[in-house]
C-alpha positions in Angstrom: 1.8 -31.0 -0.8 4.5 -28.4 -1.1 7.3 -29.0 -3.6 10.8 -29.4 -2.0 12.7 -27.1 -4.2 12.1 -23.9 -5.8 14.0 -20.9 -7.1 12.1 -18.5 -5.0 9.8 -18.9 -2.0 7.4 -15.9 -1.5 6.0 -15.6 2.0 2.7 -13.7 1.9 0.1 -13.5 -0.5 -1.0 -9.7 -0.2 -0.6 -7.3 -3.3 3.2 -7.3 -2.6 3.9 -11.1 -2.6 1.6 -11.7 -5.5 3.2 -9.1 -7.7 6.6 -10.4 -6.9 5.6 -13.9 -7.7 3.9 -12.7 -11.0 7.0 -10.6 -12.0 9.1 -13.8 -11.5 6.8 -16.3 -13.3 6.4 -14.1 -16.3 10.2 -14.4 -16.7 10.2 -18.0 -16.3 11.3 -18.2 -12.7 10.2 -21.0 -10.5 8.2 -19.7 -7.4 6.2 -20.9 -4.6 3.9 -18.5 -2.8 2.6 -19.4 0.7 0.3 -17.6 2.9 -0.9 -18.5 6.6 -4.4 -17.5 6.1 -6.9 -20.1 4.9 -8.5 -17.8 2.4 -7.9 -14.1 1.1 -9.2 -11.5 3.2 -12.3 -9.8 1.8 -11.7 -6.6 3.8 -8.6 -4.5 3.5 -7.1 -1.0 4.2 -5.8 0.1 0.9 -8.3 1.8 -1.6 -6.2 3.6 -4.2 -3.8 2.5 -6.9 -1.7 5.7 -8.1 -0.6 6.4 -11.6 3.0 5.1 -11.2 1.8 2.0 -9.6 -0.4 1.3 -12.4 2.6 1.9 -15.0 4.4 -0.6 -12.8 1.4 -3.1 -12.8 1.2 -2.6 -16.7 4.7 -4.2 -17.0 3.3 -7.4 -15.5 0.0 -7.5 -17.4 -2.1 -6.6 -14.4 -3.1 -2.8 -15.0 -5.9 -3.2 -17.6 -8.1 -5.9 -15.8 -7.7 -3.7 -12.6 -8.7 -0.6 -14.2 -12.0 -2.0 -15.5 -12.9 -2.7 -11.9 -12.2 0.7 -10.2 -13.3 4.4 -10.3 -11.0 6.8 -12.0 -10.4 9.9 -9.8 -8.9 12.7 -11.8 -8.2 14.9 -8.6 -7.4 14.7 -5.0 -8.6 17.5 -2.6 -7.2 18.5 0.9 -10.2 20.1 3.0 -11.0 21.7 6.2 -14.8 21.1 6.5 -16.3 22.8 3.7 -13.2 24.7 2.6 -11.1 23.2 -0.2 -7.6 24.1 1.0 -5.8 22.5 -2.1 -7.0 20.7 -5.1 -4.4 18.4 -6.7 -5.1 17.6 -10.5 -4.1 14.1 -11.6 -5.6 14.6 -15.0 -2.4 16.4 -16.2 0.0 13.8 -15.0 2.7 12.6 -17.6 1.4 9.3 -17.5 -1.0 6.9 -19.6 -2.7 6.6 -16.4 -3.7 10.4 -15.5 -5.8 9.5 -12.4 -5.9 7.7 -9.1 -7.7 4.5 -9.4 -10.2 4.0 -6.5 -10.4 0.1 -6.0 -10.4 -2.1 -2.9 -7.1 -4.0 -2.2 -9.2 -7.2 -2.3 -9.9 -6.5 -5.9 -6.1 -5.8 -6.7 -5.3 -9.0 -4.9 -7.8 -11.1 -7.1 -6.6 -9.7 -10.1 -3.0 -10.6 -9.4 -4.2 -14.0 -8.2 -5.7 -14.6 -11.4 -2.7 -13.6 -13.5 -0.7 -15.9 -11.5 -3.1 -18.7 -12.1 -2.9 -18.1 -15.8 0.8 -18.9 -15.5 0.2 -22.2 -13.5 1.1 -20.6 -10.1 -1.4 -21.0 -7.3 -1.2 -19.5 -3.7 -0.7 -22.3 -1.1 -2.5 -21.8 2.0 -2.8 -22.0 4.9 0.9 -22.5 5.2 2.9 -21.2 8.1 6.6 -20.5 8.0 8.4 -21.5 11.1 12.0 -21.6 10.5 14.8 -20.3 8.0 18.4 -21.7 7.9 21.2 -20.8 5.4 22.6 -23.5 3.3 25.4 -23.5 0.6 23.0 -22.7 -2.1 20.3 -20.7 -0.6 17.8 -21.2 2.2 16.1 -24.2 3.9 12.6 -23.0 4.9 10.5 -25.1 7.3 6.8 -24.8 6.1 4.1 -26.7 7.9 7.0 -28.9 9.3 8.2 -29.6 5.7 11.6 -28.5 4.4 11.6 -26.3 1.3 14.8 -25.6 -0.4 15.0 -22.2 -2.1 17.7 -20.1 -3.7 16.0 -17.0 -2.3 13.2 -16.2 0.1 11.1 -13.1 -0.1 9.4 -11.8 3.0 6.1 -10.2 2.0 4.3 -11.2 5.1 3.5 -7.8 6.4 4.1 -5.7 9.7 4.6 -8.7 11.9 6.8 -10.4 9.3 8.1 -13.9 10.3 10.6 -13.9 7.6 12.1 -10.5 9.0 12.3 -11.7 12.4 14.0 -15.1 11.4 16.4 -13.3 9.2 17.4 -11.1 12.2 16.7 -7.9 10.4 16.0 -4.9 12.8 12.8 -2.8 12.4 13.1 0.6 13.9 11.1 3.7 14.4 9.2 5.5 17.2 7.8 3.5 19.8 4.3 5.4 19.6 1.6 4.0 17.3 -1.4 5.5 15.7 -4.9 4.0 15.9 -7.2 3.9 12.8 -10.9 3.2 12.0 -11.9 2.3 8.7 -15.2 1.1 7.1 -16.9 0.8 3.8 -20.4 2.7 3.9 -22.9 4.0 1.8 -23.8 7.7 2.4 -26.0 10.5 1.2 -23.2 13.2 0.2 -22.8 16.3 -1.8 -19.2 15.4 -2.4 -17.8 14.4 -5.8 -17.9 10.6 -6.4 -14.8 10.8 -8.8 -12.7 12.5 -6.3 -10.8 11.4 -3.1 -10.6 13.7 -0.1 -8.4 14.3 3.0 -10.0 16.1 5.5 -7.8 17.8 8.0 -9.3 18.1 11.5 -7.9 19.0 14.8 -8.9 15.6 16.1 -7.1 13.9 13.2 -7.3 13.2 9.5 -10.2 11.7 7.7 -9.9 10.1 4.3 -13.0 10.0 2.2 -12.6 7.6 -0.8 -15.2 6.6 -3.5 -15.3 3.0 -4.5 -17.3 1.4 -7.3 -21.1 0.5 -6.7 -21.6 3.8 -4.7 -19.5 2.5 -1.7 -17.2 5.1 0.1 -14.2 4.1 2.1 -13.6 5.9 5.2 -10.4 5.8 7.2 -9.8 8.0 10.1 -7.2 8.4 12.9 -8.8 8.0 16.3 -7.3 7.8 20.0 -9.0 4.3 20.4 -10.7 2.8 17.7 -13.6 0.3 18.2 -13.3 -3.1 17.0 -16.6 -2.9 14.8 -17.5 0.7 14.4 -21.3 1.0 13.9 -23.3 3.6 12.0 -23.7 5.9 14.8 -19.8 6.0 15.5 -19.1 6.7 11.8 -21.8 9.2 11.6 -20.3 11.1 14.7 -16.9 11.0 12.8 -18.4 12.6 9.6 -20.2 15.2 11.6 -17.0 16.1 13.5 -14.6 16.1 10.6 -16.5 16.0 7.2 -18.5 18.7 5.3 -20.5 20.9 7.6 -23.2 22.9 5.5 -24.3 19.8 3.5 -23.2 17.0 5.9 -23.0 13.4 4.8 -25.5 11.0 6.1 -24.4 7.3 6.5 -27.3 5.0 5.5 -25.4 1.6 5.6 -22.3 0.1 7.1 -21.0 -2.7 4.9 -18.1 -3.5 7.2 -15.9 -1.9 9.7 -12.6 -2.7 11.5 -9.6 -1.0 13.1 -5.9 -1.2 13.0 -2.8 0.3 14.5 0.3 1.6 12.7 3.9 2.2 13.9 6.1 4.4 11.6 8.9 1.9 11.2 11.5 0.7 8.5 13.7 -2.3 8.2 17.4 -1.8 8.8 18.0 -3.4 5.4 15.8 -5.1 2.8 18.4 -7.8 2.3 20.2 -10.4 4.4 21.9 -12.8 2.0 19.3 -14.8 0.2 16.5 -13.4 2.3 14.8 -10.1 1.0 11.9 -8.0 2.2 9.2 -6.1 0.4 6.1 -4.2 1.2 5.0 -3.9 5.0 7.6 -6.4 6.0 10.0 -3.6 5.1 8.2 -0.4 6.1 5.0 0.6 7.8 3.4 4.1 8.1 0.2 6.1 8.2 -2.4 5.5 5.4 -2.5 9.3 4.9 -1.8 9.9 1.2 -2.5 6.3 0.2 1.1 5.3 -0.4 1.4 1.9 1.5 0.1 -0.7 -1.0 1.5 1.4 -3.8 5.1 1.4 -2.5 4.8 -2.3 -1.7 3.8 -3.1 -5.3 6.7 -1.0 -6.7 9.1 -2.9 -4.3 7.6 -6.0 -5.6 8.1 -5.7 -9.2 11.6 -4.1 -8.7 12.7 -7.1 -6.5 10.9 -9.6 -8.9 12.8 -8.2 -11.8 16.1 -8.2 -10.0 15.7 -11.8 -8.9 14.7 -12.9 -12.5 17.8 -11.2 -13.7 20.0 -12.9 -11.1 18.4 -16.3 -11.8 19.0 -15.6 -15.6 22.9 -15.4 -14.8 23.1 -11.8 -13.5 25.3 -10.6 -10.5 23.8 -10.8 -7.0 24.8 -7.3 -6.6 21.5 -6.5 -8.5 19.9 -7.3 -5.1 22.0 -4.7 -3.3 20.9 -2.4 -5.9 17.1 -3.1 -5.1 17.7 -2.4 -1.4 19.8 0.6 -2.2 17.1 2.1 -4.2 13.7 1.0 -2.7 14.8 1.8 1.1 15.2 5.4 0.4 11.9 5.5 -1.3 10.4 4.0 1.9 12.0 6.7 4.1 10.8 9.3 1.8 7.2 7.8 1.9 7.3 7.5 5.7 8.4 11.2 6.0 5.7 12.2 3.6 2.8 10.4 5.5 4.0 11.5 8.9 3.9 15.1 7.5 0.3 14.8 6.3 -0.7 13.7 9.8 1.2 16.5 11.4 -0.7 18.9 9.1 -3.9 17.6 10.4 -3.2 17.7 14.0 -1.6 21.1 14.3 -2.9 23.2 17.2 -5.8 25.7 16.7 -3.4 28.6 16.7 -1.2 27.3 13.8 -4.1 26.0 11.7 -5.0 29.4 9.9 -1.4 29.6 8.8 -1.5 26.0 7.4 -4.7 26.8 5.5 -3.2 29.9 4.0 0.0 28.1 3.0 -2.1 25.2 1.3 -4.2 27.8 -0.5 -1.0 29.6 -1.7 0.3 26.4 -3.0 -2.9 25.4 -4.8 -2.8 28.8 -6.6 0.8 28.0 -8.1 0.6 25.8 -10.9 4.2 24.5 -10.6 3.5 23.5 -6.8 0.3 21.7 -7.8 2.1 19.8 -10.3 4.9 18.9 -7.8 2.2 17.8 -5.3 0.6 15.5 -7.9 3.7 14.0 -9.0 4.6 13.2 -5.4 1.1 11.8 -4.5 0.9 9.7 -7.8 4.3 8.1 -7.2 5.8 9.5 -10.5 8.3 11.5 -8.6 9.9 8.2 -7.9 10.0 7.0 -11.5 13.7 7.8 -12.2 14.7 5.6 -9.3 13.3 2.5 -10.7 14.6 1.0 -14.1 12.5 -0.1 -16.9 
């Protein structure tokens, strides 16, 4: 049975909701986490945790146990079939985590859930939020027909956020959407197993990301993704977009799925005592692996601000949160859209694109700036602590 009162009700138990709750719990805040799913998903889109996100996770005691379960990738490459157009070095990043950590989102969620459990907080599921109403001292939430009074409510419930809709916050962006196929596979491949790659193809981008135990995560933009991509479909994708001289051979499909993405952002991340984080506030293409990373950064920034307010600080700290994180989300949306446009340029413009990327790759300052941008470290100055 749910408690009837709490400091903060977090709706959604993905990485964003879990990281928000963990940040609060470590500061002594009373927090309830609910999720409408009966059990955590074992499949997920995100497969990379960038350097800045690891720094953020380290603040809440979650980086070390996660690093032990992932693959460290010291570089990221942009390719056109067999040609490496750009190699982005992560090993020289100004961070204690000079790499991208390749690890499934389900593992990230498991680590955060375990850290929360150590503090006596468990995710309550399945629990469905049906209504929010303002009160004199916060919010009355209806969860599975029972009332829960909270000083603040955090919407970390994804693209179709019930919290965002109940709070009346707009979610704007282009009406068109992108269709993606994703799968975890085993492949015979000559590509390095410590390097993520983005293949730019006229038909759309293909992300090739190595995971532990010899698994490779494939994510590709396609016109109409099948519900369950099979080996033949995924092999055709690699034949069309991946290496040509020494082509990959898919030997096993562990799981496959599809998803659709709009490029959208919430009009605000705060409506009084209701706050948004992660996909509830911003969604975009997975190109560059920025989505979950930005959500975790939202989470720790918001959890810190809420803990400060609960400790007696001014509520203007919550306005500071939205003023800081929303521009970061706008920047990430623009960056992800730009990567997709690079992949889908017309044949006549692709030679110019390739020359430009190779020129950038030959300039150390340019390579460094791209590495800072991909790793999230370019946003470091925007987040205190």
